[in-house]
C-alpha positions in Angstrom: 2.6 -12.3 -18.4 5.5 -14.0 -16.5 7.8 -12.1 -14.3 10.7 -13.1 -16.5 9.0 -11.5 -19.6 8.1 -8.4 -17.6 11.7 -7.9 -16.5 13.1 -8.6 -20.0 10.7 -5.9 -21.4 11.8 -3.4 -18.7 15.5 -4.2 -19.4 15.0 -3.7 -23.2 13.3 -0.3 -22.5 16.3 0.7 -20.4 18.8 -0.4 -23.0 17.1 1.6 -25.7 16.2 4.6 -23.4 18.6 4.8 -20.4 17.1 8.1 -19.5 13.9 6.3 -18.5 15.8 4.9 -15.4 14.8 8.0 -13.3 11.1 8.2 -14.4 8.5 7.4 -11.7 6.6 4.1 -12.1 2.8 4.2 -12.2 0.2 1.5 -12.6 -3.1 1.8 -14.4 -6.2 0.6 -12.6 -7.5 -1.1 -15.8 -6.7 -1.5 -19.5 -8.6 1.7 -20.3 -6.5 3.8 -18.0 -9.4 5.1 -15.9 -7.1 5.9 -13.1 -3.4 5.6 -12.2 -1.4 5.3 -9.0 2.3 5.4 -8.2 4.0 2.1 -7.6 5.4 2.6 -4.1 6.2 -1.0 -3.0 8.9 -3.3 -4.1 7.8 -6.5 -5.9 7.0 -9.4 -3.7 5.6 -12.9 -3.9 2.0 -13.9 -3.1 -0.3 -16.9 -3.1 -3.5 -16.4 -5.1 -6.3 -18.9 -6.1 -6.1 -18.0 -9.8 -3.1 -15.9 -10.9 -4.5 -15.8 -14.5 -7.8 -14.1 -13.5 -8.4 -10.4 -14.0 -8.7 -9.9 -10.2 -6.8 -12.6 -8.3 -7.7 -12.6 -4.7 -4.9 -13.4 -2.1 -5.5 -16.5 -0.1 -4.2 -17.7 3.2 -1.0 -19.5 2.1 -1.0 -22.3 4.8 2.5 -23.3 3.7 1.7 -23.1 0.0 4.5 -21.9 -2.3 4.1 -18.5 -3.9 2.5 -18.6 -7.3 2.5 -15.0 -8.4 4.6 -11.8 -8.2 2.8 -8.7 -6.8 4.2 -5.5 -8.2 2.2 -3.0 -6.1 
C-alpha cells in the first residue's frame, strides 16, 4: 500500500466517522492479529532493501533517498 492510499483511507474514515479522531491507534503484529501494540511514534521515512517484502529490514542509507514510510 502506498502512503497516499493509506492517508486517503484514514481521511475517508474520519469523514464518515468524525468521532474516530480521538480513538487510540494500534498496530497488529501480523494479519491474524496475534498481538497488538499502540502506535506511539509519528510516521517517518526509512530506507529498506525491499519495501514490498513482509519484513523489510532497514539498511544503512549511505546517502540513499528514503523508499518507505515507517508508521511505528
